[in-house]
C-alpha positions in Angstrom: 154.5 59.6 163.2 157.6 58.2 161.3 160.1 60.9 160.5 161.9 60.5 156.9 164.9 61.3 156.7 167.7 61.3 154.0 171.2 60.4 153.6 173.7 60.9 150.8 176.0 58.3 151.3 175.8 54.3 152.6 178.9 55.0 154.4 176.8 56.9 157.0 175.5 54.0 158.2 177.6 54.0 161.2 176.9 57.8 161.9 173.1 57.1 161.7 173.4 54.1 164.4 176.2 56.8 167.1 173.2 59.2 166.9 170.6 56.9 168.0 169.8 58.1 172.1 170.0 54.8 173.4 173.1 52.6 174.7 171.9 49.3 173.5 171.3 49.5 169.6 170.1 46.0 168.2 170.6 45.5 164.3 169.0 43.3 162.4 171.0 42.9 159.0 169.4 41.3 156.0 172.1 38.8 154.7 172.3 39.8 151.4 173.3 43.4 152.3 176.0 42.3 154.7 177.5 40.2 152.1 177.6 43.0 149.6 178.6 45.6 152.6 181.3 43.7 154.7 182.3 46.8 156.9 178.7 48.4 156.8 178.7 48.3 160.8 181.8 49.0 162.8 181.4 46.5 165.8 181.5 48.8 169.3 180.6 48.5 172.7 176.4 48.8 173.0 175.6 47.0 169.1 174.0 43.6 168.9 173.9 42.6 165.1 171.3 39.1 164.4 171.9 37.8 160.8 168.4 37.6 159.0 167.9 35.1 156.1 167.7 37.0 152.8 163.9 38.1 151.3 160.6 36.1 152.8 162.5 33.6 154.3 163.1 35.4 157.2 159.2 35.6 157.7 157.9 33.3 159.5 157.2 32.8 163.0 160.4 30.5 163.9 162.7 33.3 163.1 160.9 35.9 165.3 161.5 33.3 168.0 165.2 32.9 166.8 165.8 36.3 166.7 163.9 37.7 170.3 166.1 35.0 172.3 169.4 35.7 170.5 169.0 39.4 171.9 167.6 38.4 175.0 171.2 36.2 175.5 172.7 38.8 174.9 170.9 41.2 177.5 168.8 43.8 176.3 166.6 46.8 178.5 163.4 48.9 177.5 165.5 51.6 176.4 167.1 49.5 173.8 166.5 50.3 170.3 166.0 48.5 167.3 167.3 48.7 163.5 166.5 46.8 160.6 168.9 47.2 157.5 167.9 45.3 154.6 164.3 45.3 152.2 160.4 45.5 153.0 161.2 41.7 153.6 163.4 42.4 157.3 161.6 45.6 157.8 158.3 43.1 158.2 159.8 41.3 160.6 162.3 43.4 162.4 159.5 45.6 163.0 157.8 42.3 164.8 160.6 41.2 166.9 160.9 45.3 167.8 157.0 44.7 169.0 157.4 41.6 171.0 160.9 42.6 172.7 159.6 43.8 176.1 156.1 44.3 175.0 157.5 46.8 172.8 160.8 48.4 171.6 161.3 51.5 169.7 162.9 50.6 166.1 164.0 52.2 163.3 164.3 51.4 159.8 167.2 52.1 156.9 165.5 50.3 153.8 167.6 48.5 151.4 165.5 48.3 148.7 163.2 50.4 146.4 159.9 48.7 148.0 161.2 48.9 151.3 161.9 52.6 150.5 158.8 53.3 149.0 156.1 51.1 150.9 156.9 48.2 153.1 158.8 50.6 155.7 156.6 52.9 156.6 153.4 52.8 158.0 153.8 50.2 160.9 152.1 47.5 159.9 154.7 44.9 160.8 153.9 41.0 160.2 155.5 36.8 159.5 153.5 35.0 157.1 151.4 31.7 158.0 151.7 28.7 156.0 147.7 29.7 155.2 149.2 33.4 154.0 150.8 36.4 153.4 151.5 38.5 156.7 148.3 37.1 158.6 150.8 36.9 162.0 151.3 41.0 163.0 150.8 43.6 164.3 151.2 47.6 164.1 154.2 49.3 165.3 155.9 52.3 163.9 159.1 52.9 163.7 161.1 56.6 164.9 162.8 57.1 161.8 163.0 55.7 158.4 166.3 56.8 156.6 166.7 56.7 152.8 169.4 56.5 150.8 168.9 55.9 146.9 172.4 54.6 146.6 171.5 51.5 147.5 169.7 51.1 144.9 172.6 50.7 142.3 173.6 47.2 143.8 170.2 46.3 143.9 169.5 42.6 142.3 168.0 43.4 138.9 164.7 41.2 140.4 164.5 43.1 143.7 164.6 46.3 141.2 161.8 44.8 139.7 160.1 43.9 142.1 159.7 47.9 143.7 158.6 48.8 140.3 155.7 46.7 141.0 154.6 48.0 144.3 155.8 51.1 142.3 153.4 50.7 140.0 150.3 51.2 142.7 151.5 54.8 143.4 151.1 55.3 140.1 147.5 55.4 140.5 147.1 56.1 143.9 148.5 59.8 144.0 148.3 62.1 141.0 151.5 63.9 142.1 153.6 59.8 141.6 151.9 59.9 138.3 153.5 63.3 137.0 156.9 62.8 138.6 157.2 59.5 136.2 155.8 60.7 133.3 157.6 63.8 133.6 161.1 61.4 133.8 161.9 62.8 137.6 164.8 61.3 139.7 164.6 58.0 141.4 165.3 59.8 144.3 162.4 62.8 144.0 159.9 59.8 143.3 160.7 57.3 146.0 160.5 60.6 148.3 156.7 61.5 147.2 156.1 57.9 147.1 156.9 57.7 150.8 155.0 60.8 151.8 152.1 59.7 150.3 151.8 56.6 152.3 152.5 58.7 155.4 149.9 61.2 154.7 147.5 58.0 154.6 148.8 56.6 157.6 148.4 59.3 159.3 144.9 59.7 158.8 144.1 55.6 159.3 146.9 53.9 161.2 144.9 51.1 162.3 143.7 50.7 158.2 139.9 51.0 159.6 139.1 53.0 156.3 141.2 55.1 153.6 144.1 53.3 154.0 143.2 50.7 152.6 143.4 52.0 149.1 147.1 50.8 149.6 146.2 47.4 148.8 145.4 48.0 145.7 147.0 45.2 143.1 147.0 43.3 146.2 143.5 41.7 146.7 144.8 39.2 143.9 148.8 40.0 144.1 148.9 38.0 147.1 146.9 35.1 146.5 149.2 35.5 142.6 152.6 35.8 144.8 151.8 32.2 146.5 150.9 30.3 143.3 153.7 31.0 141.7 156.3 32.1 144.3 156.9 35.2 142.5 158.4 38.2 144.1 156.5 40.3 146.1 156.1 43.5 143.9 155.8 41.5 140.8 153.3 39.9 142.0 151.8 43.2 142.7 152.3 44.5 139.1 150.6 41.6 137.6 147.8 41.9 140.4 147.1 44.7 139.0 146.7 43.6 135.5 144.8 41.3 136.1 141.9 43.0 138.0 142.3 45.9 135.6 141.1 42.8 133.1 138.4 41.6 134.9 136.7 44.6 135.8 137.4 46.3 132.0 139.2 48.9 133.6 140.7 49.7 130.0 141.8 53.5 130.7 143.6 52.0 133.6 145.0 49.2 131.5 146.3 51.5 129.0 148.2 53.5 132.1 149.7 50.6 133.2 150.8 49.6 129.8 152.5 53.0 129.6 154.0 52.9 133.5 155.4 49.6 131.6 157.2 50.9 128.8 158.9 53.9 130.4 160.0 50.9 133.2 160.4 48.2 130.8 158.0 46.2 132.4 156.4 44.8 129.0 159.3 42.0 129.1 158.0 40.0 131.5 156.0 36.9 131.2 152.9 36.4 132.6 153.2 33.7 134.5 149.6 32.4 134.1 150.4 32.0 130.2 147.6 29.0 129.4 145.3 28.9 132.1 144.6 30.6 135.1 144.0 28.5 138.1 141.2 30.4 139.4 140.5 27.6 142.3 143.5 27.4 143.6 143.9 31.6 143.9 140.5 31.7 145.2 141.9 29.0 148.5 144.4 32.0 148.5 142.1 34.9 148.3 139.4 34.0 150.9 142.4 33.5 153.6 143.9 36.9 152.6 143.2 39.8 155.6 141.0 41.9 153.4 138.6 39.4 153.6 135.5 41.3 155.6 132.7 38.4 156.1 132.6 34.8 155.7 131.5 35.8 151.9 133.2 39.1 150.8 136.0 40.8 150.0 137.4 44.2 149.5 138.9 45.0 146.8 140.5 48.5 145.2 139.7 50.0 141.8 140.9 53.6 141.1 138.6 55.7 139.3 140.6 57.5 137.8 144.3 58.8 138.6 144.3 59.6 142.4 140.8 58.6 143.2 140.6 55.2 144.7 137.9 53.3 145.8 137.2 51.1 148.4 134.6 48.4 146.8 133.2 44.9 148.6 132.7 41.9 146.5 131.5 38.7 147.0 133.6 35.8 146.7 131.3 34.2 144.3 131.3 37.1 142.4 135.3 37.5 142.4 135.1 34.4 141.7 132.9 34.4 138.8 135.1 37.3 137.1 138.2 35.7 137.2 136.4 32.4 135.8 135.1 34.8 132.8 138.5 36.0 132.5 140.0 32.7 132.2 137.4 31.0 129.6 138.0 34.2 127.0 135.1 35.6 128.0 136.1 38.9 129.5 133.5 40.7 131.5 131.0 43.0 130.3 131.7 46.1 132.6 133.2 47.5 135.3 132.6 45.8 138.7 129.6 47.5 140.4 127.6 46.9 143.5 124.2 46.2 142.7 121.2 46.5 145.1 117.9 46.8 145.3 116.4 49.1 148.1 112.9 48.9 150.2 109.5 50.4 148.5 107.8 53.2 150.4 106.2 52.6 153.9 104.6 56.0 153.1 103.0 55.0 149.5 102.3 52.0 150.9 100.3 53.2 154.3 98.4 55.6 152.3 97.1 53.2 149.9 96.5 50.6 152.7 94.1 53.3 154.6 92.3 54.0 151.0 92.2 50.8 150.1 90.1 50.0 153.7 88.1 52.7 152.9 86.7 52.1 149.1 84.5 49.1 148.5 86.9 47.8 145.3 89.3 44.9 145.8 93.0 46.2 145.8 96.1 45.0 144.5 99.0 46.3 145.8 102.6 45.2 144.5 106.0 45.4 145.6 105.1 45.8 149.0 107.9 46.8 151.9 108.6 44.6 154.7 109.0 47.1 157.1 108.0 46.8 160.7 105.7 50.3 160.3 103.7 48.2 157.7 103.9 45.0 158.8 101.9 46.2 162.2 99.4 48.3 159.9 98.5 45.0 157.9 97.8 43.7 161.4 95.6 46.0 162.2 93.4 46.3 159.7 93.1 42.3 160.0 91.9 43.0 163.6 89.1 45.5 162.6 87.5 43.1 159.7 89.1 43.7 156.3 90.4 40.6 154.8 94.3 40.6 153.1 95.3 37.7 150.8 98.8 37.4 149.7 99.0 37.7 145.8 101.7 37.6 143.6 103.8 39.9 143.9 101.8 41.6 146.5 98.7 41.3 148.9 95.3 41.8 147.8 92.9 44.1 150.7 89.4 43.1 150.3 86.4 44.8 152.6 85.5 48.2 153.2 85.5 50.0 156.1 83.5 50.5 158.5 81.0 48.2 156.3 83.3 45.0 156.7 83.4 45.9 161.5 83.2 43.3 163.1 80.6 43.7 166.3 81.8 43.8 169.8 81.4 45.3 173.0 84.9 44.9 173.7 87.5 47.3 173.4 89.6 45.9 170.3 93.0 46.5 171.2 96.0 47.0 168.3 99.4 47.4 168.5 100.4 50.0 166.3 104.3 50.4 167.3 106.2 53.5 166.7 105.7 54.4 163.3 104.3 58.3 162.6 102.0 57.0 159.2 101.0 53.7 161.2 99.5 55.1 164.0 97.9 59.1 162.6 96.9 57.3 159.3 94.6 54.2 160.9 93.0 56.4 164.2 90.6 58.9 161.8 90.1 55.0 159.8 88.8 53.4 163.6 86.4 57.3 164.0 84.5 55.7 161.2 83.2 52.8 163.2 80.7 52.4 166.3 83.4 49.7 168.4 86.1 51.3 170.7 89.7 51.2 170.1 92.6 51.4 172.1 95.9 51.9 170.0 98.9 50.2 171.7 102.2 52.1 170.8 105.6 51.3 171.1 107.4 53.6 173.7 108.6 56.7 171.4 105.0 57.4 170.1 104.2 58.9 173.6 106.8 61.6 173.2 105.4 62.9 169.9 102.4 65.1 169.0 99.2 63.5 168.8 96.5 66.4 170.1 96.0 68.5 166.7 94.3 64.4 165.3 92.4 64.2 168.8 91.0 68.1 168.9 89.8 67.6 165.0 88.5 64.0 166.0 86.6 65.6 169.2 85.1 67.9 166.6 83.5 65.3 164.7 81.8 64.5 167.4 84.4 61.1 168.3 84.8 60.1 171.3 88.8 59.8 172.7 90.1 59.2 175.1 93.8 59.8 176.5 95.0 59.7 179.7 97.9 58.1 182.0 96.1 54.4 181.3 95.2 55.2 177.5 97.7 56.4 175.4 94.8 56.8 172.2 91.6 55.7 172.4 88.8 56.2 169.9 85.0 55.7 169.6 83.0 56.6 166.5 81.2 57.1 164.1 82.3 61.0 163.6 79.2 63.0 162.5 80.1 65.2 159.9 78.5 68.3 159.5 80.1 70.5 156.7 82.5 69.8 153.2 85.4 71.1 154.3 87.8 70.5 157.8 90.5 72.4 158.8 93.6 70.6 160.0 96.7 72.4 161.6 100.1 70.8 160.0 102.9 73.0 161.8 103.8 69.8 163.7 103.3 67.1 161.0 100.8 66.9 157.4 100.2 63.6 158.5 97.3 64.8 161.0 95.4 65.9 157.8 96.8 63.2 155.8 95.3 60.3 157.9 91.8 62.7 158.5 92.1 63.5 154.4 92.1 59.2 153.4 89.1 58.4 156.1 86.8 61.1 154.9 87.5 61.1 150.7 84.9 58.1 150.3 82.4 60.6 151.7 83.8 63.6 148.9 84.9 65.6 152.6 87.7 68.0 152.0 90.4 68.2 154.4 92.0 71.5 154.2 95.9 71.9 155.6 96.8 74.7 157.5 100.5 75.7 158.4 101.6 73.8 156.1 105.3 74.4 156.2 106.6 71.5 156.2 106.6 68.0 154.1 103.9 70.0 151.0 105.5 66.7 148.7 103.4 64.1 151.1 100.6 66.1 151.4 100.7 65.9 147.5 100.8 62.3 147.5 98.1 62.0 149.5 95.8 64.1 146.8 97.6 62.1 144.8 96.2 58.4 145.6 92.7 59.9 146.3 91.7 60.5 143.1 93.6 57.2 142.1 91.1 55.7 143.9 88.1 57.7 142.9 89.3 57.1 139.2 88.6 53.6 140.2 92.0 52.3 139.8 92.5 48.9 141.6 96.3 47.8 141.1 99.3 49.4 143.1 102.8 49.2 142.3 104.4 50.5 145.7 107.9 52.5 144.9 110.7 52.5 146.1 111.4 54.6 149.3 113.9 57.8 148.5 114.2 57.8 152.4 116.0 54.3 152.5 117.5 55.0 148.9 119.7 57.8 150.4 122.2 55.4 152.4 123.8 53.9 149.7 123.7 56.8 147.3 125.7 58.5 150.0 127.9 55.8 150.8 128.3 55.5 147.4 129.8 59.1 146.9 132.6 58.4 148.8 132.9 54.3 147.6 132.3 54.3 144.2 129.6 53.3 141.6 126.3 51.5 142.5 123.7 49.6 140.3 119.8 50.0 141.9 118.0 47.7 139.9 114.4 48.4 141.1 114.1 52.0 140.7 111.5 53.4 137.8 111.9 56.5 137.9 111.8 59.1 140.3 109.1 59.7 142.8 108.4 63.3 143.5 105.6 63.2 145.4 108.9 61.5 148.1 110.4 64.8 149.2 113.3 63.1 149.8 114.0 62.2 146.2 115.0 66.0 145.8 118.8 63.7 147.2 119.0 62.9 143.7 118.6 66.6 142.5 121.0 67.4 145.0 124.1 64.7 144.0 123.3 65.9 140.5 123.8 69.3 141.0 127.1 68.5 142.9 127.9 66.2 139.7 127.0 63.0 140.0 126.1 61.4 136.9 122.7 58.8 137.2 122.1 56.9 134.1 118.4 55.3 133.8 116.9 52.6 132.5 113.7 50.8 132.4 114.4 49.6 136.1 116.9 51.4 137.6 119.6 53.6 137.3 123.8 53.6 137.8 125.0 56.2 139.9 128.5 56.5 139.4 130.0 58.0 142.6 131.3 61.5 143.3 135.0 62.4 141.7 134.7 65.4 144.1 132.4 66.0 146.9 132.2 69.1 147.8 129.9 71.6 150.3 126.5 72.2 149.7 123.5 74.3 151.1 119.6 72.2 151.0 116.4 73.3 152.7 114.9 70.2 154.4 111.6 71.8 155.2 110.0 69.0 153.0 112.0 66.6 153.3 113.2 66.6 157.1 114.5 62.4 157.1 117.3 63.3 155.0 119.0 65.1 157.5 120.7 62.6 158.9 122.3 61.0 155.9 122.9 64.9 154.5 125.1 65.0 157.5 126.5 62.7 156.7 127.6 63.7 153.4 128.3 67.1 154.9 131.3 65.9 157.1 133.3 64.3 154.4 132.8 67.0 151.6 135.4 69.7 150.8 134.2 72.9 152.5 130.9 74.2 155.0 127.5 72.8 154.6 124.8 74.5 155.4 121.1 72.2 155.9 118.4 74.2 156.6 115.0 74.1 159.0 116.2 71.2 160.7 114.4 72.0 164.3 111.8 69.5 163.2 114.1 66.3 164.1 113.4 66.6 167.6 110.1 65.5 167.4 110.8 62.1 165.4 111.3 59.2 166.4 114.3 60.3 168.6 115.5 63.8 169.1 117.8 63.3 165.8 118.8 66.5 165.7 121.0 66.2 168.8 121.5 62.9 167.9 123.7 63.4 164.8 125.2 66.4 167.0 126.2 63.5 168.6 127.1 61.5 166.3 130.1 64.4 164.7 131.0 64.7 168.0 131.9 61.1 168.0 134.0 61.9 165.1 135.6 65.3 165.7 133.5 66.8 163.2 132.8 70.3 163.6 129.9 71.8 163.3 127.3 75.1 164.8 123.5 74.5 165.3 122.3 78.2 164.7 119.0 78.0 166.8 117.6 81.6 165.6 118.3 81.0 162.4 117.1 77.1 162.4 120.6 75.7 160.3 123.1 73.1 160.7 126.6 74.3 159.2 129.4 71.3 159.3 132.6 71.6 157.9 134.1 68.8 156.4 137.0 66.5 157.1 138.5 63.4 156.0 137.7 59.8 157.6 140.0 59.3 160.1 140.1 55.4 160.2 139.5 55.2 164.1 137.1 52.4 165.3 134.3 54.0 167.4 131.6 52.2 169.2 128.3 53.8 168.8 125.2 53.7 171.1 122.6 55.6 168.9 119.0 56.1 170.3 116.2 53.0 168.9 115.6 54.9 165.9 116.2 53.5 162.4 117.6 56.4 160.7 119.9 57.0 163.2 121.2 53.0 163.7 121.7 53.6 159.9 123.8 56.8 159.3 125.8 55.8 162.2 127.0 52.7 160.1 127.9 54.6 157.6 130.2 56.6 159.8 131.9 53.4 160.7 132.3 52.0 157.2 134.2 55.1 155.9 135.9 55.2 159.2 137.6 52.3 161.4 134.4 49.9 162.0 133.6 49.6 165.6 130.4 48.0 167.5 127.4 49.2 167.0 123.9 49.3 169.2 120.3 48.8 168.7 121.2 47.3 164.9 117.6 45.9 164.6 115.8 49.2 164.8 116.6 49.1 160.8 113.3 46.2 160.9 111.0 49.3 160.9 111.9 50.7 157.1 115.0 49.0 155.8 115.2 45.1 156.9 118.1 44.0 154.8 120.4 47.6 155.4 123.2 45.9 156.9 123.1 43.3 153.8 122.6 46.0 150.9 125.4 48.4 152.4 127.9 45.8 152.9 
């Protein structure tokens, strides 16, 4: 990273130039500085000076070309060292020149304005403007050294000083140390140095602005548009960008803090640039071209969650326009901007309800059906064996009762069953009630998952089960019931007992799970649904899927509030609902309404301990959360992951290795230890297994870091078809 050095007197600039280890010093000097300090640089052999237009006038590609040609004509080599002396625009411009000359030469900067000392000269972002917007033509090129002399501020024009204060305002919210220094009337040198060090700390974590560095854009989403529309100095525009974004998102506390800051530095005397009306459409035309736009209709905004706790949030351009229009029309906003989402309903519940509906004589309506491939495959199989599925308002109606509705054929009926454990393990006992031969054709991954216990139980019931190299699972009934209770070994999965219990429930045959060491709540869900069917219920609303809900909640822990609009309370029969309890223990706040809840995110995320015996599907999500928590996390009962759609245990450890997350698997005690760190901003390409849960958690890692290419995205269709849309 760049070295930040302080020097006392302005005339020490020559000493600095003499200390640079190069026989070719290229100086780009702001014309304002040149006129103020005529003798700033002693003429000597080996130094070439280019006088750049002051302020934003230098930040265009034509001026870059002129500067490059000037130095090339003078004669340079790869060992040359460029020094920028001026404000933020000068360092932006000079850094890009250094990037382009001979494909990159070393450079340093002597910032002469408050804005450049605390922001523009630090971090290696170098750029010039396009006619379409600010800083759209640029690169990343870190200066070797940044030399700061506070005495330059004594001769700074008032409007330039005010512009620097506007940029300082963002640090007032980003860093608690800056907040305290300003409120305690520290010297400008102390404040300036802390701002510079804060930015450097952020840049060290995320050089290419793929993650945490984006918080430095606080005030800039609207500020850049204000700067273009009203032709204001950059820092002043950022100040008004802060004012406006706090207003349109109703950040009352932050608005009060900004007023406090304004009072300290006299900014409350500034005239509001938009006076009577806000030119929303003109502003949106610039915002739509801003580099913070992340897709065709979405942009990232930075909002503080208190001092020193910024969050990166994504909002559609349409929503941002509406917030601005509401503000312009005097309506204001009713609440902070909060991401609003809907998550899929539970495929575990839906597939259980479908099997039970297929065995009971009454017509059954299911509301809020998930669109997951596991459920789609189940519906297709049920129709193929003789049941009728009709679409209805908000769901479907299942008519018929198996095996009474079984079609008559001597042919083997092939059923495509996909890779869902609930689809395959639930429907096989149902098929064993019939007379036909049924051969299941699953996806390749099901061949690796345990099925022996189910085959043994069905053989014991006199069903004919065929499993060989040509046939994954073929079954022919009808089963023969000779006793009132059947025991099923559930040491590897409760789904074997669940499938059999549902198929036999109309006959009042009890199934007793043996070695029920995992997923107890899902067995309880089965018993509850059986009881409801026996009591004659005909309408069932499928609850949200708490496994799917875990991903946006985990992401919200790091990024800010989220409003879940379709969750009518906590379904304790879904083991993954324990995630909400964990977040509450860690300090998360949930505000429930009739149809959903607001999760306010996490101010401080600490390490935790959790036993996942009942909720193994949560483990990858917990690993993600643990990766960015403070301290160590212990996740117990993880060995079962080996037998999922992929070897998730090794897959999630491989994922953590990609991001240098320290972790240790203690095999004998069966727990995973994860040591949290901070996102590092790296772009990482990931090829996860073809497993929906591993694809989704991989994307979370990419989101909080620097992005990257992600393979096998289509796998999310299994449980969360609109996952990428919801998360983004």
